[in-house]
C-alpha positions in Angstrom: -1.4 87.5 14.9 2.2 86.4 15.0 3.9 84.5 17.8 6.1 86.3 20.3 9.8 86.0 19.3 12.1 84.5 21.9 15.7 84.6 22.8 15.9 80.8 22.5 18.4 80.9 19.6 20.7 83.3 21.5 21.1 80.9 24.5 20.9 80.9 28.2 23.9 83.2 28.8 22.4 85.9 26.6 19.1 85.7 28.4 20.7 86.0 31.7 22.7 89.1 30.5 19.5 90.7 29.3 18.0 90.4 32.8 21.2 91.6 34.4 21.1 94.7 32.1 17.6 95.4 33.3 18.7 95.5 36.9 21.9 97.5 36.2 20.6 100.1 33.8 17.4 101.8 34.7 17.3 103.8 31.4 17.4 100.5 29.5 14.8 99.0 31.7 12.6 102.1 31.2 12.8 101.7 27.4 11.9 98.1 27.7 8.8 98.6 29.9 6.3 98.9 27.1 7.7 96.4 24.7 9.2 93.6 26.8 7.4 90.3 27.3 8.4 87.6 29.7 7.8 85.0 27.0 11.0 86.3 25.3 12.8 84.1 27.9 12.8 80.3 27.3 13.6 79.4 30.9 10.8 79.5 33.4 12.9 81.0 36.2 14.0 83.8 34.0 10.4 84.4 32.9 9.4 84.7 36.6 12.2 87.1 37.4 11.2 89.3 34.4 7.6 89.2 35.4 8.4 90.1 39.0 10.7 92.9 37.8 8.1 94.6 35.6 5.2 93.9 38.0 7.1 95.6 40.8 7.6 98.6 38.4 3.9 98.8 37.6 2.9 98.7 41.2 5.6 101.0 42.8 6.5 103.2 39.9 10.2 102.3 40.3 12.4 99.3 39.4 13.3 96.8 42.2 16.8 96.1 43.3 18.2 92.7 42.9 17.6 92.2 46.7 13.9 92.7 46.4 13.5 90.1 43.6 
């Protein structure tokens, strides 16, 4: 089994923009629901936000606003 790829080489700014896109574009977030893993992020705080984002989606069947997270 292979290791999970990460965004480490792309840098912090890229990782933050990916999270921002999830919040701003529900269609993009929906496409990412089944394939996205929090381990793609190399910063713990970004992993936690991603985990919270997708956990909220699983529980409430809708994506959270930035205010909820």
